[in-house]
C-alpha positions in Angstrom: 48.4 36.8 0.9 48.3 39.6 3.4 45.8 42.4 3.2 44.8 45.5 5.2 41.1 46.3 5.8 40.4 50.0 6.6 36.9 50.0 7.7 35.2 52.0 10.6 32.1 49.7 10.8 33.4 47.3 13.4 30.8 44.6 12.7 31.4 44.8 9.0 35.2 44.7 9.5 34.9 41.7 11.8 32.8 39.8 9.3 35.3 40.6 6.5 38.5 39.7 8.4 37.0 36.4 9.7 35.8 35.5 6.1 39.3 36.4 4.7 41.0 34.3 7.3 38.8 31.4 6.6 39.8 31.7 2.9 43.5 31.5 3.9 44.2 35.2 3.8 45.9 37.1 6.6 43.8 40.2 7.3 44.8 43.2 9.5 42.2 45.9 10.4 42.4 49.6 10.9 39.3 51.4 12.1 40.0 55.0 10.9 41.9 56.7 8.1 44.9 57.9 10.1 45.5 54.3 11.6 45.0 52.8 8.1 47.5 55.2 6.6 50.1 54.4 9.3 49.7 50.7 8.9 49.6 50.8 5.2 52.9 52.9 5.2 54.7 50.8 7.9 53.7 47.4 6.7 53.9 45.4 3.5 50.5 44.3 2.1 49.5 42.5 -1.1 46.1 44.4 -1.3 44.3 47.0 0.8 40.5 47.3 1.2 39.5 50.9 1.9 36.1 52.3 2.8 35.5 55.7 1.5 33.8 57.3 4.5 36.2 57.0 7.4 36.8 59.0 10.6 40.0 61.1 11.1 40.9 60.9 7.4 38.6 59.8 4.5 39.4 56.9 2.3 40.3 58.8 -0.8 42.7 60.9 1.2 44.3 57.9 2.5 44.8 56.4 -1.0 46.2 59.7 -2.4 48.7 60.0 0.4 49.8 56.4 0.0 50.4 57.1 -3.7 52.3 60.3 -2.9 54.6 58.2 -0.6 55.3 55.8 -3.5 53.3 52.9 -2.1 51.8 51.1 -5.1 49.9 48.4 -3.3 46.7 47.6 -5.1 43.6 49.2 -3.5 40.0 48.1 -3.7 37.6 50.8 -2.6 34.4 49.8 -0.8 31.6 52.4 -0.6 27.9 52.9 -0.3 28.6 55.7 -2.9 28.2 53.6 -6.1 27.3 56.1 -8.9 29.5 56.4 -11.9 30.9 59.7 -10.8 31.7 58.2 -7.4 33.6 55.3 -9.0 35.5 57.6 -11.3 36.5 59.8 -8.5 37.8 56.8 -6.5 39.8 55.4 -9.4 41.3 58.8 -10.1 42.3 59.1 -6.5 44.5 56.0 -6.9 42.2 53.2 -6.4 42.6 50.0 -8.6 39.1 48.7 -8.2 35.8 49.9 -6.8 33.0 47.8 -5.3 29.7 49.4 -4.2 28.0 48.3 -1.0 26.1 46.1 -0.4 28.3 43.4 -2.0 28.6 39.6 -2.1 31.7 38.4 -0.2 32.4 35.9 -3.0 32.8 38.8 -5.5 34.9 40.7 -3.0 37.2 37.7 -2.6 37.5 37.2 -6.3 38.5 40.9 -6.9 41.0 40.7 -4.0 42.6 37.6 -5.6 42.8 39.3 -9.0 44.4 42.4 -7.4 46.8 40.2 -5.6 47.9 38.6 -8.7 48.4 41.9 -10.4 50.8 43.1 -7.8 54.4 43.1 -9.1 53.3 42.4 -12.7 54.8 45.1 -15.0 52.0 47.1 -16.5 54.4 48.1 -19.3 54.0 44.7 -21.0 52.8 45.6 -24.4 52.2 42.0 -25.8 50.0 39.3 -24.3 50.3 35.8 -25.4 48.1 32.7 -24.7 49.2 29.7 -26.6 49.6 30.7 -30.3 47.3 33.7 -29.8 49.1 37.1 -29.6 47.7 40.6 -28.8 49.8 43.8 -29.3 48.5 46.6 -27.1 50.4 49.3 -29.0 49.6 48.3 -32.6 46.2 46.8 -31.7 47.1 43.8 -33.8 45.8 40.3 -32.9 47.3 37.2 -34.5 46.8 33.5 -34.0 49.5 31.1 -35.4 50.7 34.1 -37.4 47.3 34.8 -39.0 45.9 38.3 -38.4 42.5 38.5 -36.8 40.4 41.7 -37.2 38.5 42.8 -34.2 36.1 45.6 -33.5 37.3 48.1 -30.7 35.1 46.5 -28.0 36.1 43.0 -29.0 39.8 44.0 -28.7 39.2 45.5 -25.2 37.4 42.3 -24.2 40.2 40.1 -25.4 42.8 42.3 -23.9 41.2 42.0 -20.4 40.7 38.3 -20.7 44.4 37.8 -21.8 45.6 40.1 -19.1 43.9 37.7 -16.6 44.8 34.6 -18.6 44.1 31.3 -16.7 41.8 33.0 -14.2 38.0 33.3 -14.1 36.8 36.7 -15.1 33.2 37.4 -13.9 30.5 39.2 -15.7 30.7 42.1 -13.3 34.4 42.4 -13.8 33.9 42.6 -17.5 31.1 45.2 -17.1 33.3 47.4 -15.1 36.6 47.0 -16.9 35.5 46.6 -20.5 32.3 48.6 -20.6 33.2 51.1 -17.9 29.8 51.2 -16.2 27.2 49.3 -14.3 24.0 48.0 -15.9 21.7 44.9 -15.6 24.2 42.0 -15.1 21.5 39.8 -16.7 21.8 41.6 -20.0 23.1 39.4 -22.9 25.5 42.0 -24.3 28.5 40.1 -22.7 27.4 36.8 -24.2 26.9 38.3 -27.6 30.4 39.9 -27.6 32.0 36.8 -26.2 30.3 34.6 -28.8 31.6 36.9 -31.7 35.1 37.0 -30.1 35.2 33.2 -29.7 34.2 32.7 -33.3 37.0 35.0 -34.5 39.8 33.7 -32.5 38.9 30.0 -32.7 37.4 29.4 -36.2 39.7 27.4 -38.4 42.1 26.7 -35.5 42.8 23.3 -34.0 41.8 24.0 -30.3 39.6 26.3 -28.3 41.0 28.9 -26.0 38.1 30.8 -24.6 36.0 28.9 -22.1 32.7 29.6 -20.4 32.9 28.7 -16.7 29.3 27.9 -15.8 27.9 30.1 -13.0 31.1 32.0 -12.7 32.2 33.8 -15.9 34.8 33.3 -18.6 38.4 32.2 -18.9 41.0 32.2 -21.6 43.6 29.5 -21.3 45.7 27.3 -23.5 45.5 23.7 -22.6 47.4 22.4 -25.6 
């Protein structure tokens, strides 16, 4: 994987690029918005990490201009501005994910890996399948082995996100941001409650489990049959 880091804090950028390289990821660095826009336009990257507050051209302007030029490389926005309105603004500017500072590098790396897998996958796929479990995004129907499963709206969104990332660990933070659309205490048991209900509905009376808890990491939906 090859990524571009657009970050004006040279110490932070050096830490990031070194850590990415140690993880086997090729990381280029641009220290201002104009340089980042040039590099992001002239080179092919799997993911870009963009700080919001940059000299010469701010991060959101960089992202908007990339999108205008038809560059659809997934972008993760890093920013000390972490309120809901800030995240919404960033995503509407063309960002694909938003991680407030300070952050844990392990989470940043996990998000980069998810965005990297997403690149090139057609978003127009309307049906997700994991084993004999099937989710239709248009009709909102869920079936397993041909049997219809009735889900509440939040349960449907939870399952949809898990199946979109089938075979990969989905962290609690990723679920909070992508299924619940906001930040709150990550220690809350709301995720556990919904996962438990969802697991009961999609696994009861069927011959093998699909939804797994990955201790200390998150959840994964996978067919090992």
